[in-house]
Backbone as CSV, one residue per row, in Angstrom:
resi,resn,N_x,N_y,N_z,CA_x,CA_y,CA_z,C_x,C_y,C_z
1,MET,110.379,-181.443,-28.298,110.967,-180.553,-29.138,111.999,-179.720,-28.043
2,ASP,113.193,-179.373,-28.586,114.345,-178.783,-28.074,114.341,-177.335,-27.334
3,VAL,114.419,-177.298,-26.408,114.231,-176.001,-26.031,115.780,-175.230,-25.955
4,THR,115.583,-174.229,-26.914,116.941,-173.365,-27.642,116.650,-171.975,-26.811
5,LEU,117.417,-171.156,-27.095,117.409,-169.430,-26.427,116.318,-168.991,-27.712
6,ASN,116.579,-169.292,-29.027,115.759,-169.143,-30.112,114.044,-169.305,-29.469
7,TYR,114.217,-170.523,-29.310,112.533,-170.901,-29.066,112.137,-170.465,-27.890
8,ILE,112.943,-170.176,-26.708,112.089,-169.313,-25.747,112.291,-167.676,-26.118
9,ILE,112.916,-166.926,-26.651,112.635,-165.785,-27.160,111.479,-165.593,-28.432
10,VAL,111.154,-166.481,-29.019,109.959,-166.758,-29.862,108.418,-166.839,-28.898
11,ILE,108.735,-167.538,-28.224,107.545,-167.911,-27.024,107.333,-166.841,-26.389
12,PHE,108.292,-166.548,-25.872,108.413,-165.447,-24.945,107.874,-163.916,-25.688
13,LEU,108.095,-163.641,-26.620,107.371,-162.653,-27.406,106.243,-162.722,-27.788
14,ILE,105.690,-163.971,-28.361,104.671,-164.114,-28.646,103.766,-164.131,-27.149
15,GLY,103.836,-164.692,-25.916,103.283,-164.465,-24.713,102.717,-162.652,-24.768
16,PHE,104.441,-162.166,-24.814,104.246,-160.358,-23.951,103.337,-159.702,-25.248
17,ILE,103.735,-159.920,-26.484,102.374,-158.941,-27.155,101.066,-159.609,-27.314
18,GLY,101.045,-160.910,-26.924,99.497,-161.166,-27.153,98.831,-160.709,-26.045
19,SER,99.901,-160.883,-24.527,99.152,-160.148,-23.072,99.131,-158.512,-23.193
20,PHE,99.975,-158.242,-23.777,99.855,-156.095,-23.716,98.533,-155.892,-24.011
21,ILE,98.361,-156.565,-25.236,97.184,-156.292,-26.129,95.920,-156.678,-25.446
22,SER,95.960,-157.685,-24.768,94.832,-158.496,-23.983,94.714,-157.460,-22.844
23,GLY,95.602,-156.880,-22.164,95.249,-156.487,-20.887,94.985,-155.015,-21.314
24,MET,95.196,-154.545,-22.538,94.704,-153.190,-23.241,93.241,-153.290,-23.536
25,VAL,92.865,-154.140,-24.035,91.468,-154.148,-24.919,90.312,-155.536,-23.894
26,GLY,90.983,-155.930,-23.209,90.178,-156.619,-22.431,89.347,-157.903,-22.588
27,ILE,90.462,-158.574,-23.266,90.267,-159.979,-23.832,91.504,-160.724,-22.978
28,GLY,90.931,-162.259,-22.955,92.099,-163.303,-22.498,93.333,-163.330,-23.605
29,GLY,93.410,-162.578,-24.704,94.538,-162.770,-25.569,94.718,-164.205,-26.126
30,SER,93.610,-165.156,-26.106,93.725,-166.365,-26.863,93.538,-166.151,-28.506
31,ILE,92.746,-164.799,-29.012,92.462,-164.326,-29.664,93.306,-164.349,-30.571
32,ILE,94.573,-163.672,-30.440,95.720,-162.978,-30.880,96.863,-164.486,-31.021
33,LYS,96.963,-165.165,-29.509,97.929,-166.212,-29.181,97.683,-167.376,-29.879
34,TYR,96.556,-167.913,-30.226,95.957,-168.875,-30.914,96.825,-168.857,-32.411
35,PRO,96.467,-168.055,-33.141,97.199,-167.967,-34.315,98.563,-167.903,-34.336
36,MET,99.303,-166.776,-33.467,100.661,-166.998,-33.196,101.337,-167.637,-32.872
37,LEU,100.758,-169.045,-31.965,101.583,-169.980,-31.401,101.610,-170.689,-32.722
38,LEU,100.168,-171.033,-33.621,100.177,-172.022,-34.409,101.040,-171.713,-36.036
39,TYR,101.137,-170.326,-36.146,101.490,-169.920,-37.460,103.071,-169.506,-37.398
40,LEU,103.503,-168.863,-36.228,104.849,-168.515,-36.121,106.088,-169.274,-35.912
41,PRO,106.122,-170.163,-34.965,107.522,-171.034,-34.625,107.678,-171.746,-36.284
42,PRO,107.355,-172.119,-36.934,107.803,-172.619,-38.007,108.596,-172.002,-38.773
43,LEU,107.848,-170.355,-38.712,108.808,-169.295,-39.546,110.194,-168.956,-39.391
44,PHE,110.291,-169.142,-37.623,111.599,-169.508,-37.338,112.504,-170.317,-36.991
45,GLY,111.522,-171.453,-37.900,112.519,-172.732,-38.001,112.253,-173.806,-36.568
46,LEU,111.495,-173.214,-35.738,111.021,-174.186,-34.810,110.135,-175.350,-35.460
47,ALA,109.721,-176.253,-34.499,108.924,-177.333,-35.246,107.289,-176.865,-34.451
48,ALA,106.515,-176.994,-35.506,105.006,-176.485,-35.143,104.275,-177.488,-34.078
49,PHE,103.462,-176.409,-33.578,102.589,-177.225,-32.426,101.267,-177.514,-33.151
50,SER,100.541,-178.798,-32.624,99.025,-178.993,-33.059,98.198,-178.200,-32.354
51,ALA,96.942,-178.199,-33.113,95.783,-177.460,-32.709,95.575,-177.655,-31.160
52,HIS,95.627,-179.119,-30.259,95.868,-179.580,-29.429,96.269,-178.834,-28.470
53,GLU,97.862,-178.605,-28.570,98.522,-178.310,-27.941,98.709,-176.766,-27.675
54,VAL,98.428,-175.999,-28.643,98.201,-174.623,-28.831,96.800,-174.463,-28.048
55,SER,95.977,-174.912,-28.115,94.599,-174.647,-27.521,95.341,-175.063,-25.991
56,GLY,96.088,-175.783,-25.311,96.477,-176.844,-24.094,97.000,-175.249,-23.617
57,ILE,98.347,-174.791,-24.430,99.296,-173.767,-23.809,98.318,-172.543,-23.587
58,SER,97.233,-171.761,-24.663,96.324,-170.873,-24.558,95.882,-170.840,-23.230
59,ALA,95.284,-171.851,-23.003,94.274,-172.212,-21.795,95.487,-171.489,-20.423
60,VAL,96.143,-172.334,-20.330,97.127,-171.948,-19.015,97.532,-170.640,-18.898
61,GLN,97.515,-169.988,-19.861,98.324,-168.453,-20.509,97.349,-167.362,-20.092
62,VAL,96.139,-167.873,-20.585,95.125,-167.136,-20.096,94.669,-166.705,-18.779
63,PHE,94.743,-167.944,-18.099,94.691,-168.048,-16.445,95.678,-166.735,-16.097
64,PHE,96.701,-166.508,-16.168,97.654,-165.828,-16.181,97.482,-164.285,-16.364
65,ALA,97.537,-164.694,-17.702,97.360,-163.074,-18.129,96.083,-162.074,-17.702
66,THR,94.877,-162.865,-17.300,93.569,-162.180,-16.995,93.628,-161.754,-15.286
67,ILE,94.570,-162.367,-14.785,94.838,-162.080,-13.297,95.466,-160.907,-13.022
68,GLY,96.668,-160.497,-13.951,97.318,-159.264,-14.150,96.568,-158.174,-14.624
69,GLY,95.225,-158.261,-15.465,94.479,-157.317,-16.137,93.514,-156.798,-15.076
70,VAL,93.368,-158.029,-14.244,91.930,-157.713,-13.431,92.976,-156.671,-12.343
71,TRP,93.987,-157.031,-11.905,94.546,-156.654,-10.703,94.706,-154.739,-11.026
72,ALA,95.285,-155.018,-12.300,95.387,-153.304,-12.832,93.774,-152.680,-12.823
73,TYR,92.745,-153.120,-12.633,91.592,-152.555,-13.141,91.013,-152.239,-11.694
74,ARG,91.838,-153.297,-10.709,90.659,-153.003,-9.329,90.091,-151.670,-8.850
75,LYS,91.078,-150.778,-9.114,90.323,-149.067,-8.690,89.838,-148.649,-9.490
76,GLY,88.640,-147.700,-9.459,88.261,-146.896,-10.167,86.786,-147.293,-10.627
77,GLY,85.916,-148.491,-10.095,84.753,-148.694,-10.134,84.404,-149.629,-11.438
78,TYR,85.435,-150.088,-12.012,84.986,-150.595,-13.476,84.730,-151.991,-13.450
79,LEU,84.998,-152.724,-12.052,84.290,-154.101,-11.965,83.171,-154.239,-11.609
80,ASN,82.487,-154.739,-12.419,80.462,-154.799,-12.023,80.972,-156.322,-11.335
81,LYS,80.587,-156.218,-10.552,80.580,-157.477,-9.222,79.555,-158.187,-9.606
82,LYS,78.137,-157.799,-9.553,77.049,-158.395,-10.115,77.231,-159.044,-11.500
83,LEU,77.593,-158.785,-12.094,77.817,-159.057,-13.620,78.715,-160.093,-13.738
84,ILE,79.947,-160.202,-13.346,81.104,-160.927,-12.915,80.551,-162.124,-12.336
85,LEU,79.497,-162.244,-11.455,79.208,-163.126,-10.472,78.519,-164.027,-11.360
86,TYR,77.360,-163.317,-12.537,76.397,-164.070,-12.986,77.121,-164.924,-14.417
87,MET,77.856,-164.134,-14.908,78.441,-164.568,-16.070,79.340,-165.714,-15.616
88,GLY,80.241,-165.219,-14.541,81.537,-166.211,-14.330,81.204,-167.380,-13.949
89,ILE,79.887,-167.756,-13.114,79.773,-169.179,-13.063,79.438,-169.825,-13.862
90,SER,78.333,-169.221,-14.847,78.171,-169.615,-16.075,78.638,-170.305,-17.371
91,ILE,79.651,-169.224,-17.274,81.244,-169.667,-18.245,81.735,-170.595,-17.673
92,LEU,81.652,-170.934,-16.799,82.993,-171.849,-15.429,82.539,-173.023,-15.691
93,ILE,81.040,-173.071,-15.798,80.271,-174.368,-16.039,80.686,-175.025,-17.553
94,GLY,80.564,-173.658,-18.436,80.437,-174.012,-19.668,82.121,-174.347,-20.555
95,SER,82.715,-173.806,-19.943,84.107,-174.159,-20.293,84.750,-175.248,-19.637
96,PHE,84.263,-175.670,-18.349,84.734,-177.062,-18.258,83.769,-178.195,-19.368
97,ILE,82.709,-178.273,-19.303,82.203,-179.167,-20.333,83.043,-178.670,-21.427
98,GLY,83.168,-177.878,-22.212,83.715,-177.742,-23.463,85.465,-178.193,-23.491
99,GLY,86.339,-177.673,-22.530,87.684,-177.980,-22.478,87.840,-179.333,-22.381
100,TYR,86.829,-180.265,-21.343,87.221,-181.689,-21.470,86.369,-182.623,-22.773
101,GLY,85.621,-181.837,-23.294,84.933,-182.695,-24.471,85.782,-182.301,-25.623
102,SER,86.682,-181.412,-25.920,87.375,-181.078,-26.893,88.567,-182.469,-27.321
103,LYS,88.805,-182.893,-25.839,89.767,-184.478,-26.246,89.151,-185.052,-27.388
104,LEU,87.633,-185.315,-27.530,86.994,-186.151,-28.766,86.799,-185.586,-29.687
105,MET,87.265,-184.161,-30.037,87.266,-183.545,-31.517,88.750,-183.997,-32.108
106,THR,88.466,-183.879,-33.419,89.438,-183.688,-34.458,90.229,-182.284,-34.449
107,GLU,91.483,-182.147,-35.219,92.167,-180.725,-35.523,91.219,-180.004,-36.105
108,GLY,90.538,-180.692,-37.270,90.199,-179.543,-37.938,88.471,-178.899,-37.395
109,SER,88.123,-179.703,-36.338,86.535,-179.220,-35.914,86.774,-178.574,-34.835
110,ILE,88.083,-178.727,-34.140,88.129,-177.625,-32.880,88.907,-176.415,-33.580
111,ASN,89.314,-176.137,-34.893,90.012,-174.672,-35.909,88.607,-174.436,-36.616
112,LEU,87.609,-175.239,-36.703,86.116,-174.864,-37.417,85.401,-174.006,-36.318
113,VAL,85.099,-174.332,-34.713,84.626,-174.070,-33.941,85.052,-172.903,-33.579
114,TYR,86.511,-172.404,-33.792,87.339,-171.023,-33.532,87.116,-170.412,-34.568
115,GLY,86.783,-170.418,-35.887,86.629,-169.844,-36.886,85.097,-169.376,-36.678
116,ILE,84.235,-169.724,-36.257,82.771,-169.555,-36.159,82.374,-168.832,-35.524
117,LEU,83.422,-168.691,-34.261,83.300,-168.180,-32.799,83.886,-166.813,-33.353
118,ALA,85.110,-166.671,-34.138,85.664,-165.666,-34.090,84.560,-164.821,-35.525
119,ALA,84.058,-165.413,-36.290,83.363,-164.698,-37.323,82.077,-163.887,-36.275
120,LEU,81.349,-164.785,-35.521,80.425,-163.718,-35.029,80.897,-162.779,-34.010
121,ALA,81.913,-162.970,-33.334,82.298,-162.336,-32.653,82.922,-160.599,-33.675
122,ALA,83.311,-160.848,-34.805,83.808,-159.976,-35.609,82.688,-158.959,-36.069
123,ILE,81.556,-159.928,-36.463,80.480,-159.531,-37.033,79.828,-158.437,-35.821
124,MET,79.611,-158.766,-34.620,79.210,-157.724,-33.634,79.943,-156.631,-33.263
125,MET,80.926,-156.793,-33.360,82.159,-155.564,-33.298,81.799,-154.590,-33.786
126,PHE,81.280,-154.770,-35.150,81.215,-153.537,-36.290,79.141,-152.459,-36.205
127,VAL,78.711,-153.707,-34.854,77.205,-153.057,-34.857,77.623,-151.671,-33.868
128,PRO,76.789,-150.897,-34.524,76.698,-149.217,-33.763,76.373,-149.582,-32.460
129,LYS,77.709,-148.663,-31.390,76.931,-149.017,-29.931,77.226,-147.241,-29.346
130,LYS,75.789,-146.787,-29.582,75.739,-145.271,-29.357,75.315,-144.970,-28.075
131,GLY,75.887,-144.212,-27.573,75.431,-143.914,-26.097,75.533,-144.426,-24.537
132,ILE,76.335,-145.980,-25.107,76.636,-146.992,-23.656,77.066,-146.183,-22.860
133,ASP,78.285,-145.583,-23.409,79.521,-145.084,-22.808,78.646,-143.621,-21.708
134,ASP,77.661,-143.234,-21.885,76.832,-141.843,-21.272,76.231,-142.243,-20.140
135,VAL,76.222,-143.671,-19.756,75.557,-144.379,-18.605,75.976,-144.387,-17.664
136,PRO,76.297,-143.924,-16.150,77.011,-143.827,-14.955,77.303,-144.780,-14.776
137,LEU,78.409,-145.359,-14.049,78.994,-146.883,-13.915,78.157,-147.448,-12.826
138,ASP,77.962,-146.443,-11.894,76.798,-146.933,-10.679,75.137,-146.916,-11.194
139,GLN,75.034,-146.758,-12.479,73.466,-147.093,-12.694,73.642,-147.705,-13.839
140,VAL,74.192,-148.682,-14.113,74.288,-149.985,-14.801,73.419,-150.975,-14.910
141,THR,72.686,-151.428,-15.393,71.625,-152.564,-15.210,71.551,-153.516,-16.637
142,PHE,71.443,-154.810,-16.402,71.496,-156.062,-17.497,70.339,-156.751,-17.590
143,SER,69.562,-157.371,-18.158,69.235,-158.753,-18.379,69.830,-160.101,-17.064
144,GLN,69.514,-160.177,-15.920,70.489,-161.456,-15.879,70.332,-162.678,-16.340
145,TRP,68.588,-163.360,-16.974,68.590,-164.492,-17.842,69.534,-164.427,-19.035
146,LEU,69.583,-163.407,-19.665,70.245,-163.534,-20.804,71.545,-163.575,-20.900
147,ALA,72.593,-162.844,-19.345,74.046,-162.947,-19.599,73.990,-164.159,-19.076
148,VAL,73.153,-164.836,-18.362,73.579,-166.579,-18.014,73.842,-167.040,-18.941
149,SER,72.924,-166.933,-19.744,72.209,-167.988,-21.045,73.823,-167.664,-22.017
150,LEU,73.857,-166.083,-22.645,75.186,-166.481,-23.322,76.106,-166.701,-22.696
151,ALA,76.679,-166.255,-21.589,77.588,-167.081,-20.974,78.195,-168.247,-20.921
152,PHE,76.853,-168.826,-20.487,77.177,-170.585,-20.967,77.362,-171.093,-22.354
153,VAL,76.602,-170.624,-23.574,76.861,-170.687,-24.782,78.585,-170.389,-24.907
154,VAL,78.745,-169.455,-24.750,80.003,-168.922,-24.727,81.348,-169.508,-24.331
155,GLY,81.110,-170.163,-22.775,81.468,-170.979,-22.165,82.143,-172.383,-23.042
156,VAL,80.650,-173.052,-23.306,80.943,-174.296,-24.414,82.275,-174.119,-25.457
157,GLY,81.842,-173.214,-25.954,82.513,-173.163,-27.287,83.965,-172.366,-27.506
158,SER,84.501,-171.354,-26.216,85.772,-171.130,-25.905,86.343,-172.266,-25.354
159,GLY,85.557,-173.474,-24.482,86.539,-174.136,-23.499,86.883,-175.287,-24.558
160,ILE,86.239,-175.475,-25.832,86.717,-176.432,-26.689,88.037,-175.625,-27.508
161,VAL,88.102,-174.544,-27.619,89.390,-174.211,-28.192,90.198,-173.304,-27.282
162,GLY,90.316,-173.486,-26.120,91.474,-173.565,-24.903,91.448,-171.648,-24.954
163,ALA,89.999,-170.627,-25.339,90.144,-169.440,-25.379,89.194,-169.327,-24.103
164,ALA,89.839,-167.859,-23.991,88.530,-168.084,-22.668,87.193,-167.458,-22.733
165,GLY,87.077,-166.842,-24.349,85.940,-166.674,-24.579,85.593,-164.963,-24.619
166,ALA,86.558,-164.553,-24.035,86.435,-163.179,-23.891,86.228,-162.382,-25.008
167,PHE,86.838,-162.763,-26.254,86.923,-162.129,-27.872,85.145,-161.935,-28.137
168,LEU,84.012,-162.742,-27.191,83.136,-163.094,-27.589,82.176,-162.713,-26.619
169,LEU,82.760,-162.249,-25.168,81.870,-161.860,-24.087,82.151,-160.167,-24.390
170,VAL,83.133,-159.999,-25.111,83.037,-157.971,-25.062,82.213,-157.719,-25.847
171,PRO,82.052,-158.183,-27.483,81.271,-157.611,-28.295,79.580,-158.310,-27.413
172,ILE,79.251,-159.045,-27.150,78.528,-159.061,-26.292,77.853,-158.387,-25.572
173,MET,78.460,-158.396,-24.481,78.423,-157.200,-23.472,78.267,-155.808,-23.651
174,LEU,78.645,-155.274,-24.801,78.718,-154.060,-25.277,77.374,-154.018,-26.034
175,VAL,77.496,-154.935,-26.873,76.245,-155.039,-27.884,74.833,-155.101,-27.496
176,VAL,74.561,-156.548,-26.817,73.526,-156.793,-26.231,73.477,-156.723,-24.762
177,LEU,74.046,-156.646,-23.756,74.307,-156.410,-22.767,73.589,-154.646,-22.410
178,LYS,74.703,-153.972,-23.604,74.937,-152.716,-23.052,75.558,-152.036,-21.938
179,ILE,76.751,-152.826,-21.972,77.801,-152.286,-20.693,78.154,-151.155,-21.584
180,PRO,78.862,-150.233,-20.440,79.759,-149.200,-21.015,81.396,-149.670,-21.463
181,THR,82.059,-149.248,-22.218,83.042,-149.469,-22.883,84.631,-150.177,-21.646
182,ARG,84.278,-149.487,-20.918,85.674,-149.482,-19.853,85.088,-150.882,-18.672
183,MET,83.885,-150.381,-18.531,83.527,-151.499,-17.437,83.382,-152.747,-18.165
184,THR,83.523,-153.176,-19.046,83.102,-154.422,-20.212,84.716,-154.479,-20.116
185,ILE,85.458,-153.709,-20.654,87.178,-154.357,-20.738,87.255,-154.987,-19.177
186,ALA,87.021,-154.455,-18.196,87.392,-154.752,-16.771,86.684,-156.233,-16.375
187,SER,85.136,-155.781,-16.902,84.673,-156.956,-16.164,84.527,-158.538,-16.793
188,SER,85.012,-158.178,-18.251,85.520,-159.106,-18.756,86.612,-160.243,-18.721
189,LEU,87.881,-159.038,-18.212,88.788,-159.511,-18.033,88.437,-160.689,-16.611
190,ALA,87.980,-160.123,-15.602,87.536,-160.854,-14.506,86.693,-162.163,-15.094
191,ILE,85.718,-162.381,-15.555,84.841,-162.962,-16.331,85.831,-164.405,-16.972
192,THR,87.007,-163.936,-17.981,87.667,-164.381,-18.617,88.776,-165.111,-17.524
193,PHE,88.878,-164.829,-16.451,89.861,-165.213,-15.293,88.969,-166.596,-15.014
194,ILE,87.568,-166.184,-14.683,86.764,-167.344,-14.126,86.842,-168.456,-15.196
195,SER,86.777,-168.109,-16.774,86.598,-169.109,-17.064,87.644,-169.872,-17.596
196,SER,88.685,-169.460,-17.503,90.174,-170.188,-17.892,90.588,-170.842,-16.527
197,ILE,89.611,-170.746,-15.765,89.660,-172.173,-14.543,89.017,-173.364,-15.233
198,GLY,88.157,-172.997,-15.585,87.812,-174.565,-16.055,88.568,-175.226,-17.489
199,SER,88.456,-173.997,-18.804,89.223,-175.075,-19.466,90.226,-174.939,-18.849
200,THR,91.248,-174.428,-18.219,92.658,-175.262,-18.078,92.508,-176.485,-17.180
201,ILE,91.878,-176.945,-16.447,91.695,-177.870,-15.271,90.854,-178.579,-16.486
202,GLY,90.004,-178.581,-17.350,89.887,-179.785,-18.637,91.324,-179.744,-19.592
203,LYS,91.749,-179.212,-19.906,93.262,-179.350,-20.606,94.094,-180.206,-20.020
204,ILE,94.538,-179.437,-18.461,95.604,-180.370,-18.031,95.323,-181.633,-17.731
205,THR,94.094,-182.018,-17.273,93.092,-183.028,-16.566,93.355,-184.148,-17.980
206,THR,93.124,-183.628,-19.032,92.946,-184.955,-20.808,94.660,-185.007,-21.032
207,GLY,95.768,-183.946,-20.365,96.770,-184.382,-21.011,97.252,-183.305,-22.473
208,GLN,96.477,-182.086,-22.350,96.628,-181.480,-23.789,97.417,-180.479,-23.666
209,VAL,98.661,-180.093,-22.172,99.464,-178.935,-21.990,100.726,-179.217,-22.387
210,GLU,101.756,-178.495,-22.905,102.826,-178.502,-23.106,103.392,-177.727,-21.703
211,PHE,104.331,-178.279,-21.173,104.460,-177.138,-19.691,105.648,-176.196,-20.477
212,VAL,106.528,-176.495,-20.740,107.821,-175.841,-21.290,107.060,-174.418,-21.798
213,PRO,106.441,-174.367,-23.168,106.127,-173.517,-23.906,104.716,-172.231,-22.989
214,ALA,104.280,-173.368,-22.242,103.357,-172.907,-21.484,103.446,-171.864,-20.280
215,LEU,104.884,-172.051,-19.406,105.468,-171.507,-18.407,105.838,-170.003,-19.229
216,ILE,106.733,-170.668,-20.061,107.890,-168.945,-21.205,106.459,-168.034,-21.009
217,MET,105.224,-168.617,-21.673,103.852,-168.013,-22.351,103.438,-166.782,-20.827
218,VAL,103.420,-167.699,-19.509,102.568,-167.327,-18.380,103.609,-166.118,-17.568
219,VAL,105.356,-166.416,-18.072,106.083,-165.435,-17.188,105.990,-164.177,-17.939
220,ALA,105.926,-164.152,-19.500,105.601,-162.956,-20.342,104.083,-162.592,-20.201
221,SER,103.154,-163.079,-19.835,101.904,-162.615,-19.736,101.886,-162.085,-17.991
222,ILE,102.425,-162.284,-17.236,102.356,-161.482,-15.844,103.039,-160.311,-15.857
223,ILE,104.373,-160.066,-17.120,105.232,-158.868,-16.725,104.106,-157.917,-17.991
224,ALA,103.769,-158.708,-18.831,103.296,-157.476,-20.193,101.249,-156.950,-19.783
225,SER,100.467,-157.935,-19.281,99.152,-157.766,-18.821,98.806,-156.581,-18.340
226,PRO,99.634,-156.215,-16.957,99.526,-155.090,-16.289,99.306,-153.636,-17.331
227,LEU,100.947,-154.077,-18.044,101.580,-152.821,-18.412,100.217,-152.243,-19.634
228,GLY,99.788,-153.279,-20.146,98.654,-153.258,-21.325,97.289,-152.593,-20.741
229,ALA,96.756,-153.142,-19.880,95.754,-152.434,-18.873,96.253,-151.148,-18.553
230,LYS,96.868,-150.548,-18.026,97.243,-149.608,-17.586,97.409,-148.572,-18.904
231,VAL,97.519,-148.847,-19.977,97.797,-148.032,-21.507,96.435,-148.233,-21.553
232,GLY,95.667,-148.870,-21.698,94.379,-148.936,-22.453,93.321,-148.295,-21.211
233,GLN,93.685,-147.997,-19.795,92.805,-146.776,-19.070,93.036,-145.533,-19.605
234,LYS,94.145,-145.361,-19.942,94.429,-144.004,-20.727,93.954,-143.410,-22.184
235,MET,93.579,-145.012,-22.800,93.058,-144.444,-24.506,91.717,-144.331,-24.182
236,ASN,91.234,-143.328,-25.542,89.784,-143.441,-25.828,89.036,-144.247,-25.922
237,THR,87.812,-144.912,-25.600,86.899,-145.753,-25.704,86.635,-145.946,-26.712
238,LYS,86.313,-145.367,-27.680,86.120,-145.411,-29.241,87.394,-146.321,-30.049
239,VAL,88.288,-145.700,-29.747,89.869,-146.211,-30.139,90.168,-147.619,-29.499
240,LEU,89.774,-147.855,-28.636,90.036,-149.329,-28.020,88.789,-150.463,-29.126
241,GLN,87.705,-150.037,-29.034,86.316,-150.818,-29.674,87.375,-150.837,-31.188
242,VAL,87.704,-149.982,-31.767,88.482,-149.982,-33.196,89.641,-151.142,-33.108
243,ILE,90.363,-151.026,-32.099,91.676,-152.050,-32.381,90.920,-153.497,-31.977
244,LEU,90.044,-153.530,-30.978,89.394,-154.594,-30.682,88.871,-155.522,-32.053
245,ALA,88.035,-154.721,-32.592,87.107,-154.995,-33.885,88.155,-155.211,-34.814
246,VAL,88.840,-154.964,-35.516,90.242,-155.055,-36.113,90.968,-156.490,-35.942
247,LEU,91.453,-156.297,-34.978,91.880,-157.707,-34.186,90.858,-159.153,-34.656
248,ILE,89.986,-159.042,-34.043,88.760,-160.066,-34.274,88.941,-160.351,-35.701
249,LEU,88.433,-159.459,-36.483,88.185,-159.478,-37.978,89.588,-160.174,-38.665
250,ALA,90.728,-159.880,-38.127,91.683,-160.269,-38.496,91.441,-161.755,-38.418
251,THR,91.560,-162.479,-37.018,91.690,-163.195,-36.788,90.892,-164.414,-37.784
252,ALA,89.653,-164.001,-37.381,88.331,-164.617,-38.180,88.856,-164.796,-39.505
253,ILE,89.066,-163.775,-40.263,89.929,-164.152,-41.917,90.893,-164.980,-41.819
254,LYS,91.729,-165.383,-41.205,92.810,-165.973,-41.272,92.754,-167.530,-40.751
255,ILE,91.863,-167.620,-40.141,91.310,-169.078,-39.650,90.446,-169.472,-40.566
256,TRP,89.772,-168.316,-41.303,88.700,-169.158,-42.336,89.507,-169.496,-44.038
257,VAL,90.533,-168.642,-43.888,91.273,-168.725,-45.010,91.773,-170.504,-45.219
258,ASP,92.388,-170.339,-43.864,93.143,-171.874,-43.294,92.199,-173.239,-43.469
259,ILE,90.997,-173.027,-43.104,90.094,-174.016,-43.216,88.963,-174.376,-44.403
260,LEU,89.090,-173.029,-45.002,88.785,-173.310,-46.800,89.748,-173.820,-48.034
């Protein structure tokens, strides 16, 4: 693919917008960037990426976007270290298995896995979450076995599509584990960072990464993700939940329309 100024600008903007939103709502952003990378370049007269290329670029970019988000949330007691450790190790193992195994899958089956994950996440985001933000941050408890098991399943699925799985982790942490919204956002960014290590290694070792667009996206995400996190810290938690729910729902609908 020829690297023109138009190409650099389009890829940079996809990375910037996706990473800003991801820093704000605590997801790795591949749920936004996956469809943007798949559908936007052809609209600007650029060659389309394949599903394998998109998932490879997404994996690398998420790795850097989440570092920026976690750094912005490092103060304020929002990072639950126990939760990050339990879910992080489990999702890392799962995402490496998924990332490596994805080479054996067809384009259609990668998109199908993505569609199923997005649909499940969308349903969970609309489940009422009463009272979770009333618990003081230093008194938050959760089931360790449940956290570990769910993180592993999310890891395998997200590793396949090159997402880091935060769009699934966030609704699981809010609905199933009952973690307060801001702690969920900050901790999920840290877990997603750990998860993206597995899927990134899996994608690079199997030759699924286009390095030029990945580098452009990385630069964009290092700038945009901390900015998004700062905005997110000032926003009402209900507003953040609504933005996330709408994003996940829109992505699920778009992917399913294409599959069917």
